[in-house]
N, C-alpha and C positions, 0 to 999 in steps of 0.2 A: 066245659071250658068254652063253649061257643057263645055264652052269654049268661047274664045273671040279672036279677031284678034289683031295683034301687034298694029295697029292704035288705036283701042279702048283702049288697055292698056295704050298707050301713053297719050291719052286724059284723061283717068282716073287719071294718074299720075299728069298731070297738074292741074286738079281740086283739087286733094288731096293736092298737094304742095301749091296750092293757099289758101286753107282754113287754112292750118297749118301756112302759113306766116301771114295771117290775125290774127290768134290767138296770134302769137308771138308779133305782133305789139300792139295788145290790152294789152298783158302782159307788154310790155315796157311802155305803157302809164300809167299803174297803179303802176309803181315801184318808182316814185319820192317821196322821203320823206326826212325829216331832223332828227336830233338827239333828238328833243324834244319828249315827250311822253304824252299821255293822257290816263286816265282810261276809258274803254268802258262804255258808258252811261247805265243807268238803266231805264226801264226794259231791260233785255237781250233777244234778239231774235236770233234764229238760223234759217237761210234761207236754206232750204234743196232743192236741185235741183234733180228732179227725171226724168231721161231719161226712156221712156216707152218701150224700146226694150228688156230689160232683162226679160226673162221668164224662168220658170222651168216647169217640167212636169205637175204640178198641175195648172199652170197659176199664174200670179201675176199682180200687178199693184198698182195704188195709194191706193186703200182701203186695200189691203193686207199689204202694207208697213206701213200704218197708224195703222192697227190692230196689227202688230208686235211690234210697239212701245208702244201701249196702253195696251196690254194684257200681262199677265204672266201665267206661268204654275205652277202646284203643285210641280213638280219635274223637275230639269234640269239634263243635263248629261255632264260630262267632256269630254275632247277631247278623252279620253281613253274609254268612254262609261260607266263610273261609275256614279251612281245616286248622285245628290246633291240637298239640300233643296232649295226651292223657296217659294211658298205660304205655302207649307207643312213644318212644323217645324221638322217633323220626320215621320217615318213609320216603320212598322214591318210586317214580314211574319210569319204565324203560322208554327210550326215545321212540320206539315203534308203538308204545302204548299197550303192548301185549303181556306185560307183567307188572305187578305192584309188589314191592318189597317193603315189609314193615319190620322195624327194629324195636324190640321191647326194652323197657327200662331194666337195668340190672338190679338184682336183689329184691324184687317185688314178690310177695307171697300172698296166696289166698288166705282167707280167714281160717281155713282148716290146717294151716301151716305148710301146705305144699307150695313149692316154688311155681311162679308163673313162667312156665317154659314155652318154647315155641311149639312143642308138641301139644301141650294143653290148650294153647291159644288156637292152634290149627283146628283142634276138635271142637272148641267153642264156636269158632266161626262156621265150620261146616254144619254144625247142628242147627244154626239159626238162619243161614243165608238164604236157603231156598224159599222159606215162607216169608222172609223179610223182603227179598228182592223181587219176587214174582217172576214175570217173564225175563227180566234182566239176568236172572240166575243162569240162563242158558249161555251167557257170555263167559261164564267161568269154566275153565278146563280142569285145573287141579289146584288144590291148596296143600302146601307141604312145608315142613320145617326144614330149612336148609342149614341151620346152625342152632345152637342152644338158645339164641335170642333173636333169630331171624325167621320170619314167615314169608313165603312167597306165594302170591296168587297168580297163576298163569291163566291167560285169557284167550278166548277164540277170536275176539276182536276188541278194540279199544273200548273202555267203559269208564266214564266218570262216575257212574252210579255205584260201581264196586267200591271205590274209595269212599264215597259218601255213606255207604252202608257200614263202614267200620265204626259207626257210632253205636253199634249194638253192644249191650252189656256183656262182659266176659265173666264166665263162671267156671268154677272147678268142675271137671267132667263128672266126677263121682258124687260129690256132695252138694253141688250147686252153690258153693260158698263164693262170695264176692271178694273184692279187693279194697273196698272203700275205707274211709276213716272210722266207720262204725260197722260192727258186725252183729248179726242177728243172734240173740241169746235165746229168745222164745217168741213164737208167733202162733196165735190161734184166733178164732173168730172173736174172742173176748178182748184181744189186745196184743201188744207186742213189746218186747224189750230189746234194745240194742245197746251194746257196750262199746267203749272206745277201743279201737284197734291199736294196741301198744306197738305193733310192728309196722304201722303205716309208713310208707316210704316218704311221705311229705311231712312227717312229724305227728306225734300223738296229739289228738284233740284236747282242748281244755275241758270240754264236757265229758263227764265220765259215763253217763248213762242217759238214754232217751227212752222214755215210757210213752208208747203210743196208745191212746184210748179212743176206740170208735164210739160214735154217738149215733143215735137213730135219726137225728136231724142236725143240720148246721145251726139251727136256732138254739138247741140244747148245748151245743159246743160253745156258742157265743156266751150263753149265760154263765157257764163255768169259767170262761175266760175273764168275765167281768167280776166274778166272785173271788178271783185270785186262785182258783183251783186248777188252772192250766197256764202254762207259760207260753204256749204258741198255738195259734189257730191256723191249721194247715191252709185253709182257703176261706177268704172273707168275701161274701157277696156285696153288691152295692148297697143294699139296705143296712147291712151290719157295719159297713164303714162309717156311716153317719153316727152310729151308736158308739163305736169304739174310739173314734178319733178324739173326742173330748177328754178321754181318760188320760191322766198323767202317768198311769201305770202301764199303759199299752202303747206300742208304736206300730202303726200300720204302714207297711212297705209294699209298694206296687211296682209292677213292670208290665210292659206290653208284650203279650205272648205271640209266638208265631203259630197260634191256633186261631182258626176263624170259625165263627158261628155261621153255619150254612144250613140250608134246607136241601139235602141231597135228594135229587129227583129220580124216581123210578121211570126211566125212559121207555120201559117196555109196556107201560100203561098207555092205552090209546090216546088219552087226552094230552099226554106229555111227549108224544113222538114228534110233534111239530116244534121245530127249533124256534120258529117265530113266536109261538105261545110261550116257550121258556124264556125268550128274550123279554117278552112283555111282563112276565112275572118279575124279572129283575129290574126293569125300568119303573115298575109300580112302587118299588121300595124307596122310602125316604130314609136313607141310612143315617143321615145327620140327626134327624129327629129321634130315631131309635137309640142312637148313642147318647145324645144329650138328655133325653127325657126318660128312657127306660133303663139304660145302663148308667145313667147319671154322670155321664162324662168319662166313665171308666172303660175306655175302648177307643177304637178308631174305625171309621167306615171301611168296609171291605168291598171295593168296587170291581174286584177280579179275584183270580185264584192264586197269583204269585205274591209271595211275601215281599212287600214293597221295600224292605231294607236289604234284600238280597243284592249283591254287588252287580248282578247281571240284569236287574229289573229294567224294563224298557218304559220310561216315563212318557214316551210318545205313543204308546199303544192305546187303542180305544178302551174306555172303561164304562161301566154301567152308571148312568146318571138318572136322577129322579125325573122321569118324563112319562107319567102315567097316561095310558090311552085305553079307552073302553074297548072291550073285546067283542061287542055285539049285544044283541037282545037276549041271547040264551046264556044263562048262568052256568058256570062250570063248578062242580063240587070236587074238592080234593081232600083226601084224608092224610093228616099229619100225625106221625107218632113221635112222642117225646119221652125221654127217660130221665130228665133232670128237672126237678121242681123249680130250680132256680131260673129256668127259662120260661116259666109260666106267664109272667107279665109281658115278656117279649112276644109270646105266642098271641096274646090278646091284641097287641099292637099290629102284628102282622095280619091278623084277621081283618082288622079295620082297614088297613091300607089295601089289601087285595080285594076286599069287598067293593071298593070304589071302581074297580075295573071289571067287575062281574065274576069274581072268583070267590066261592064260599069255602073257606078253609076250616074243615072240621077236625079238631085236634083231640088226640087221646093221650093223656098222661098216664104212664104205667111204670112198674118197676123196670129197671134197665135190662134185666135178663129177658123179660117178656118182650121188650122193644127189639132187642137183638134177634130174638127168635122170629118175630114178625118180619124183620128186615131180611133175615136169612132165607125165608121162604117167599120173599117178594110180595108180601101182603102189606103194601103201603104205597102211597103216592109221594109223600114228602117225609124225609127223616131229618128232624131238626137235631143238630148235634154240634159240639165244640170239637173241631177236627184239626189235627196238625197238618199244616200245608207249607211249613218252612222249618228252618231257615234255608235248606237246600232244595233243589228241584227234584231230588229223589222222592220227597214227600208228595209232590204233585204227581210224579210218575206212579207211585204206589196207590194213588187215589183215582186217577183218571185214565191211565193206560188200559187198553182192552185186556181183560183177563188179570189185572193187577189185584193184589190181595185185599185192598180196601175199596175197590170199585164195586160198591154194593147195589148200585142202581142200574146195572147192566149197560152202562154207557160205552159207546164205541164210535170213534170218529177217525177216519184214515188220516186227516190232516193233523189232528191232535197226536195220534200215534207217531206220525212221521216227524213232527216237531220234537216230541220227547225223545225219540230214537236219535235224532240229530244232536240233541244235547248230550246224550249218553256217549256218542262216539266223537265228540268234539276234541280236536287236537290242541286247541289253544283257547284263550279267553275270547277272542273275536268270534270264533265258531260257536262257542257256548252262548255268547250274547245273542247271536243271530238266531240260534235255536229257541232261546227264551222269548225273543220278540215274536217269532212265528207261533209259538205256543200260546202266548197271551192273545194274539189275534184270533187264533182258531177257537179258543175257549169263548171269546166274546161272540163270535159268529154262531156258535152252537153250545150254549151253556148247559152243563150237566147238573147245575145246582142253582139255588137262589143264594147269592152271596150277600151277607148281611154286615158282619162286623168282625174286626180283629179284636179278640178279647183281652182284657187286662186281668192279671192275677194279682190279688192282694193277699198278703199274709200278715197276721198280727202277732207281735212278739212282746213279751213282758220286758219292761225297761230294766229289769235286773240282769239282762244280757246285753253286752256290747256286740252289735251286729254290723260287720263291715258291709257297706252297700256300694255296689258297682253299677253305674247307670246302665239300664237296659238288661240287667242280668238278674236271674232269680237268686234270692238270698240263700236258698238251699245249697247252691253251689259253693258257698263259703262257710257251710255249717261247721267245718272243722276249726275255723278261725274264731268262732264265737267264744266270748269270754264272760264269766260272771263279773258283775260290778258291785260296788258297795250299794246297799239298799237302806232307805230310811227305816228305822225300827218303828213298829206299831206303837201308838201311844198307849200308856198304861191307864186303864179305866179304874177310877177309885170308887 
């Protein structure tokens, strides 16, 4: 990945153009229709194609995707990071901040038929909070059911992060069943089936069944989408968007994610201990070029670690700008591990930009499990990944606080810890904003990563489904509202 000959690039171009042509031929073969229409037959099945190369810092795959569809959280968060009801009908924080009370919706059941009680919710929270919150779990004293529909979290000190952590999925304690509009019927490495939840509190979905098929590559999933053998492509890369958008049978829907593509730095390595060097790595990056030319406009430059749509974001805080400066006559070599083939072109561009300041980035693309193993034992300089950093500040806390669960580079900074802790104990919006501003400045002064771009997620859906689209929101959030529409019948060939 550190370079290739012109001959190799030409060969790769021929291969790439070849498969693009093949897909376009497949598209043309599926486009013959007449003006007559028929209503989609019942039961309604959504065939979801899952390319297995998309990974985030925590890992992902078939089971995670299925779980995301089947599970729900107590509280969700808006694009601005404000809490919104989900399984919880409402919540309240005591005036002294030392307890949070959550009231459940009445009449909600798990997929296994058991009622979602305060006791079951208490157990679900207790099972996940310690690993999810990291050091902030020490602020929790007790979690108890105080009525059939009320859960109370008693705290040792005020903690905004405890409320923000209530976005974890809630499962039945014994069977791990969720509460969502679709329930898991079968799941294995070969695929999964989900069926409509007839008892869903928000109303039964119009789709009766979801069939999830994993593919060895995103490219193979694209091909089946264009052949009409899949109704939805779970994730579409920038290259595929250009192929799928001309199709009248496919609708590509995108939204900007609160996930940032970053190069997490192993600050325990000698070359990366110097914060000035880490700042130079960030100022060497031309983020606008990377977004426009490599991501093809599908993203936004990430010039810091805080999700810019968060209500407390400080627009006056310093940010990383493209101001490259040579680091001297001695070149520095860094090893970058990558587990997502979709980031390969980005890696090549990063190599070129860092080379100009005297840094040779040697990248190793490998299966995600191998990458995570390397990272776990500290055998890396840079870990390139798509990492959740919003919409709330809890995600930054989980990534950059000393000892936090996603702090994989050994980063520790007293100013950063103090700023994050002040956010956690904030008694009002003004104190929260002050903590966020201090956090942004502390990260700028001592960056734990190379911040590159906020990523955009694109999903492709067959036009035989009517898909409600809400600006800035993932269409999977409205899956229960999708409806089949009339489709043109295929022309009869004589």
